[in-house]
C-alpha positions as CSV (number, residue, x, y, z in Angstrom):
1,M,-39.4,-89.8,-40.2
2,P,-41.3,-86.7,-40.9
3,N,-42.3,-85.8,-44.5
4,I,-42.3,-82.0,-44.1
5,Q,-39.0,-80.3,-45.0
6,S,-38.9,-78.1,-41.8
7,A,-39.7,-81.1,-39.6
8,I,-36.9,-83.1,-41.2
9,K,-34.4,-80.2,-40.6
10,R,-35.7,-79.9,-37.0
11,V,-35.0,-83.6,-36.3
12,K,-31.5,-83.2,-37.7
13,K,-30.9,-80.1,-35.6
14,S,-32.2,-81.6,-32.4
15,E,-30.0,-84.6,-32.9
16,T,-26.9,-82.5,-33.3
17,S,-27.9,-80.4,-30.3
18,R,-28.4,-83.6,-28.3
19,E,-24.9,-84.8,-29.2
20,Q,-23.3,-81.5,-28.3
21,N,-25.2,-81.3,-25.0
22,Q,-24.1,-84.9,-24.2
23,S,-20.5,-83.9,-25.0
24,V,-20.6,-80.9,-22.6
25,K,-22.2,-82.9,-19.8
26,S,-19.8,-85.7,-20.2
27,A,-16.8,-83.4,-20.1
28,M,-18.3,-81.8,-17.0
29,R,-18.7,-85.2,-15.2
30,S,-15.2,-86.3,-16.3
31,S,-13.6,-83.1,-14.9
32,I,-15.4,-83.7,-11.5
33,K,-14.2,-87.2,-11.4
34,S,-10.7,-86.1,-12.2
35,F,-10.9,-83.6,-9.4
36,N,-12.1,-86.4,-7.0
37,N,-9.2,-88.6,-8.0
38,K,-6.7,-85.8,-7.3
39,V,-8.2,-85.3,-3.9
40,E,-8.1,-89.0,-3.0
41,E,-4.4,-89.0,-4.0
42,K,-3.8,-85.9,-1.8
43,D,-2.3,-84.1,-4.8
44,V,-2.9,-80.5,-3.8
45,E,-1.5,-78.8,-6.9
46,G,-3.3,-81.2,-9.2
47,A,-6.5,-80.8,-7.2
48,K,-6.3,-77.0,-7.6
49,A,-6.0,-77.3,-11.3
50,A,-8.7,-79.8,-11.6
51,F,-11.0,-77.6,-9.4
52,L,-10.6,-74.7,-11.8
53,S,-11.3,-77.0,-14.8
54,A,-14.4,-78.5,-13.1
55,T,-15.8,-75.1,-12.2
56,Q,-15.3,-73.8,-15.7
57,K,-17.1,-76.9,-17.1
58,L,-20.0,-76.4,-14.6
59,D,-20.4,-72.8,-15.6
60,K,-20.3,-73.7,-19.3
61,A,-23.1,-76.2,-18.7
62,V,-25.1,-73.5,-16.9
63,N,-24.7,-71.1,-19.7
64,K,-25.9,-73.6,-22.2
65,G,-28.9,-74.4,-20.1
66,L,-27.9,-78.0,-19.4
67,I,-28.0,-77.8,-15.6
68,H,-29.6,-75.4,-13.2
69,K,-27.5,-72.6,-11.8
70,N,-28.3,-73.8,-8.2
71,K,-27.0,-77.3,-9.0
72,A,-23.8,-75.9,-10.3
73,A,-23.4,-73.7,-7.2
74,R,-24.0,-76.7,-5.0
75,E,-21.5,-78.8,-6.9
76,K,-18.9,-76.0,-6.8
77,A,-19.4,-75.6,-3.0
78,R,-18.9,-79.3,-2.5
79,L,-15.8,-79.4,-4.6
80,N,-14.4,-76.3,-2.8
81,Q,-15.1,-78.0,0.5
82,K,-13.1,-81.0,-0.6
83,L,-10.3,-78.8,-1.8
84,N,-10.1,-77.0,1.5
85,E,-9.9,-80.3,3.4
86,V,-7.0,-81.4,1.2
87,N,-5.2,-78.0,1.8
88,A,-5.7,-78.3,5.6
């Protein structure tokens, strides 16, 4: 542990940031898994709702700087492709 007051605060702050970042990334992954489950079940309406949720979570992760915008775009394109296959 650091001895300097500002360093102690920095450790606390980085720990809380890490926990919040983990929470956002976990929610993002969970929503993608939920979407994939809906697609496997051929639940079109559920898949549409899960798709919207997943894209919102991906955009939130991009805005917080947790993932790159190109990764989010790639993930959304893949999810959209799966959604279109279910609709067809």
